[in-house]
C-alpha positions as CSV (number, residue, x, y, z in Angstrom):
1,M,-11.1,9.7,-0.9
2,A,-11.1,5.9,-1.7
3,I,-10.0,4.9,-5.2
4,T,-12.8,3.4,-7.3
5,R,-12.9,1.4,-10.5
6,Q,-14.4,4.4,-12.2
7,D,-11.4,6.5,-11.2
8,L,-9.1,4.0,-13.0
9,E,-11.3,3.7,-16.1
10,S,-11.2,7.5,-16.5
11,D,-7.5,7.7,-15.5
12,R,-8.7,10.3,-13.0
13,L,-5.7,10.4,-10.8
14,R,-3.1,11.0,-13.6
15,A,-5.3,13.7,-15.1
16,S,-5.6,15.4,-11.7
17,L,-1.9,15.4,-11.1
18,C,-0.7,16.5,-14.6
19,S,-1.2,20.2,-13.8
20,T,0.5,20.0,-10.4
21,P,4.2,20.0,-9.3
22,L,3.8,16.2,-9.0
23,A,3.5,15.8,-12.7
24,S,7.3,15.3,-13.0
25,S,7.1,12.2,-10.9
26,L,4.6,10.5,-13.2
27,L,5.7,7.7,-15.6
28,P,5.8,9.1,-19.2
29,E,2.9,7.7,-21.3
30,D,5.2,5.9,-23.8
31,V,7.1,4.2,-20.9
32,F,3.8,3.3,-19.2
33,E,2.5,1.8,-22.5
34,R,5.6,-0.2,-23.2
35,S,5.7,-1.6,-19.7
36,L,2.1,-2.8,-20.1
37,L,2.7,-4.3,-23.5
38,D,5.9,-6.1,-22.3
39,A,4.0,-7.7,-19.5
40,L,1.2,-8.9,-21.8
41,A,3.7,-10.3,-24.2
42,C,5.4,-12.3,-21.4
43,R,2.3,-13.8,-19.9
44,P,2.5,-17.6,-19.4
45,D,1.3,-20.1,-22.0
46,A,-2.4,-20.9,-21.8
47,G,-1.9,-24.2,-19.9
48,P,-4.5,-25.4,-17.5
49,L,-6.0,-21.9,-17.2
50,N,-7.1,-21.9,-20.8
51,G,-5.6,-18.4,-21.3
52,D,-6.7,-16.9,-18.0
53,V,-4.0,-15.5,-15.8
54,W,-3.4,-15.0,-12.0
55,V,-2.6,-11.6,-10.4
56,F,-1.0,-11.7,-7.0
57,G,-2.1,-9.3,-4.3
58,Y,-0.1,-8.6,-1.2
59,G,-1.4,-5.2,-0.1
60,S,-4.5,-3.1,-1.1
61,L,-5.3,-5.6,-3.9
62,I,-6.3,-8.1,-1.1
63,W,-9.1,-5.9,0.3
64,N,-9.9,-3.7,-2.7
65,P,-9.0,-5.6,-5.9
66,M,-11.4,-3.8,-8.2
67,V,-10.3,-6.0,-11.2
68,V,-12.8,-8.4,-12.8
69,H,-11.9,-11.9,-11.6
70,T,-13.6,-15.3,-11.7
71,E,-11.7,-16.9,-8.8
72,R,-9.6,-15.9,-5.8
73,Q,-7.4,-18.1,-3.7
74,R,-4.7,-17.9,-1.1
75,A,-1.2,-18.3,-2.6
76,T,2.5,-18.0,-1.7
77,V,5.1,-16.2,-3.8
78,H,8.6,-17.6,-3.5
79,G,11.7,-15.4,-3.7
80,Y,10.1,-12.2,-2.4
81,H,8.7,-10.9,0.9
82,R,6.4,-8.1,1.8
83,G,7.5,-4.9,3.6
84,F,6.9,-1.2,3.9
85,Y,9.5,-0.3,1.3
86,L,7.9,2.5,-0.7
87,Y,7.4,6.2,0.4
88,S,4.0,7.3,-0.7
89,R,3.8,11.0,-1.5
90,I,0.4,10.9,-3.3
91,N,-1.9,8.2,-2.2
92,R,-1.0,7.8,1.5
93,G,1.1,10.8,2.2
94,T,2.3,14.1,0.7
95,W,5.6,15.4,-0.6
96,D,6.4,17.1,2.7
97,N,5.0,14.3,4.9
98,P,5.3,11.0,3.0
99,G,3.6,7.8,4.2
100,L,4.7,4.3,3.4
101,V,3.0,1.5,1.4
102,L,3.9,-2.1,0.8
103,G,6.2,-3.5,-1.8
104,L,7.7,-6.9,-2.6
105,D,11.5,-7.1,-2.2
106,R,13.9,-9.9,-2.8
107,G,14.3,-12.8,-0.5
108,G,12.0,-15.1,1.5
109,C,8.3,-15.6,0.6
110,C,5.0,-13.8,0.9
111,H,1.5,-15.1,1.6
112,G,-1.3,-13.3,-0.2
113,M,-4.2,-13.7,-2.6
114,V,-4.3,-14.5,-6.3
115,F,-7.1,-13.3,-8.6
116,R,-8.0,-15.1,-11.8
117,I,-8.5,-12.7,-14.7
118,P,-10.4,-14.2,-17.7
119,S,-8.5,-14.4,-20.9
120,H,-10.8,-12.1,-22.9
121,M,-10.4,-9.3,-20.3
122,I,-6.7,-9.4,-19.6
123,E,-5.7,-6.4,-21.5
124,Q,-8.6,-4.3,-20.2
125,E,-8.0,-5.3,-16.6
126,F,-4.2,-5.0,-16.8
127,R,-4.6,-1.4,-18.0
128,L,-6.6,-0.6,-14.9
129,L,-3.9,-2.3,-12.8
130,W,-1.2,-0.2,-14.5
131,R,-3.1,3.0,-13.8
132,R,-3.3,2.0,-10.2
133,E,0.2,0.5,-9.5
134,M,2.5,2.0,-12.2
135,L,1.6,5.7,-12.0
136,T,5.2,6.7,-11.0
137,G,7.1,3.5,-12.0
138,A,7.8,2.6,-8.4
139,Y,7.3,-1.1,-9.2
140,H,8.5,-3.7,-11.8
141,P,5.7,-5.9,-13.1
142,R,7.0,-9.5,-12.9
143,W,5.5,-13.0,-13.5
144,L,6.5,-14.7,-10.3
145,R,6.4,-18.3,-9.1
146,I,3.4,-19.1,-6.9
147,R,1.9,-22.1,-5.1
148,M,-1.7,-22.5,-4.1
149,G,-2.2,-25.1,-1.4
150,G,0.6,-27.1,0.2
151,P,4.3,-27.3,-0.6
152,D,3.6,-30.2,-3.0
153,A,1.2,-28.2,-5.1
154,P,2.5,-27.5,-8.6
155,E,4.0,-24.1,-9.3
156,Q,2.2,-21.6,-11.4
157,R,2.9,-18.0,-12.5
158,A,1.2,-14.8,-11.4
159,L,1.7,-11.2,-12.2
160,A,3.0,-9.2,-9.2
161,F,4.4,-5.7,-8.7
162,V,7.8,-5.9,-7.1
163,M,10.0,-3.0,-5.8
164,N,12.0,-0.9,-8.3
165,R,15.0,-0.3,-6.1
166,E,16.2,2.5,-8.4
167,H,13.0,4.5,-7.8
168,E,13.4,7.7,-5.8
169,G,10.7,6.5,-3.4
170,Y,12.4,3.3,-2.5
171,A,12.8,3.4,1.3
172,G,14.9,0.3,1.8
173,R,14.6,-1.6,5.1
174,L,13.6,0.9,7.8
175,P,13.5,0.1,11.5
176,D,10.0,-0.6,12.9
177,S,10.0,2.7,14.8
178,R,10.5,4.7,11.6
179,V,7.8,2.8,9.7
180,V,5.3,3.3,12.5
181,E,6.1,7.0,12.7
182,R,5.3,7.4,9.0
183,L,2.1,5.3,9.3
184,R,0.8,7.2,12.3
185,H,1.2,10.7,10.9
186,A,0.9,10.6,7.1
187,T,-2.3,11.1,5.1
188,G,-2.7,11.3,1.3
189,L,-5.4,11.3,-1.4
190,Y,-6.6,7.8,-0.5
191,G,-6.6,8.4,3.2
192,P,-4.3,7.8,6.3
193,A,-1.3,5.5,5.9
194,R,-2.3,3.8,9.1
195,E,-5.6,2.8,7.5
196,Y,-3.7,1.1,4.7
197,L,-1.9,-1.1,7.3
198,Q,-5.1,-1.8,9.2
199,Q,-7.1,-2.8,6.1
200,T,-4.3,-5.0,4.8
201,L,-4.1,-6.8,8.2
202,L,-7.9,-7.3,8.2
203,G,-7.9,-8.5,4.6
204,L,-5.2,-11.1,5.3
205,A,-6.9,-12.3,8.5
206,T,-10.2,-12.6,6.7
207,N,-8.5,-15.0,4.3
208,G,-6.8,-17.0,7.1
209,V,-3.3,-15.4,6.6
210,D,-1.3,-14.2,9.6
211,D,1.6,-11.8,9.0
212,P,3.7,-11.4,12.1
213,Y,5.6,-8.4,10.7
214,L,2.4,-6.4,10.0
215,G,0.9,-7.5,13.3
216,R,4.0,-6.2,15.2
217,L,3.8,-2.8,13.4
218,W,0.1,-2.5,14.3
219,R,0.7,-3.3,18.0
220,Q,3.5,-0.8,18.1
221,L,1.3,1.9,16.4
222,Q,-1.4,1.3,19.0
223,E,1.1,1.5,21.9
224,D,2.5,4.7,20.6
225,D,-1.0,6.1,20.3
226,A,-1.7,5.1,23.9
227,A,1.6,6.7,25.1
228,D,0.8,10.0,23.4
229,A,-2.7,10.0,24.9
230,A,-1.3,9.3,28.3
231,R,1.2,12.2,28.0
232,A,-1.5,14.6,26.7
233,S,-3.7,13.6,29.7
234,A,-0.9,14.1,32.2
235,A,0.0,17.5,30.7
236,A,-3.6,18.6,30.9
237,H,-3.9,17.6,34.5
238,S,-0.6,19.3,35.3
239,T,-1.8,22.6,33.7
240,E,-5.1,22.4,35.6
241,A,-3.3,21.8,38.9
242,N,-0.8,24.6,38.3
243,G,-3.6,26.9,37.5
244,K,-5.1,26.3,40.9
245,E,-1.9,26.6,42.8
246,V,-0.7,29.8,41.1
247,P,-3.7,32.2,40.6
248,L,-3.5,35.0,38.1
249,P,-2.3,38.3,39.6
250,A,-4.9,41.0,40.3
251,R,-5.0,44.0,38.0
252,P,-6.7,46.7,40.1
253,H,-6.2,49.5,37.4
254,E,-8.1,47.6,34.7
255,T,-11.6,48.8,33.9
256,V,-14.4,47.1,32.2
């Protein structure tokens, strides 16, 4: 299923997991609430946005933001980069067959999209974001430095969800082959892990952003698919050929 705004408004996913073995991985309600309130308390001064705030998207937020926003722009976060650093055992995988989703980790920079949340809707929209991104506490909400436009553009602040390296789902820096294996074979409540990569690539490309890392993973995934298809085809032809060369033995004593 695809996540919808209605799912977040009703807190459907948490409610559906509370009676399953996955309940123990959910962030306790008091910790969840404190995290949200802390982020709201630390939001930047009103400044030129007149109380509005930016939210930075680097993965599914790019192609499925769902939050109410009045403006969207390309932006670059400095000091963090995007990577498949989080095992997904709910949304894009299962406990026995985890997928991978993106996280921001320290170092480098990341090109993505920012969404402007109007001041009078910040708390409402942030609560939806928390229900989407902070279900298990895999991320730390942070107000990061961003630039929109060229390198001489003034710095601003945007809320982003960065990796919690202490979380049990933190995968660290995996080799491409391991990432592709997880993306090819895992599926969760929100669909296949490979679809997550494809949609993120398309979302970035639609907004004029090229990510060589994601593109490399997608090409490797397609090559592995093609290799598997070729092996399956060769095995089928071999079985057919062997069947012709070695006929089944006659069984004269069998009766119909």
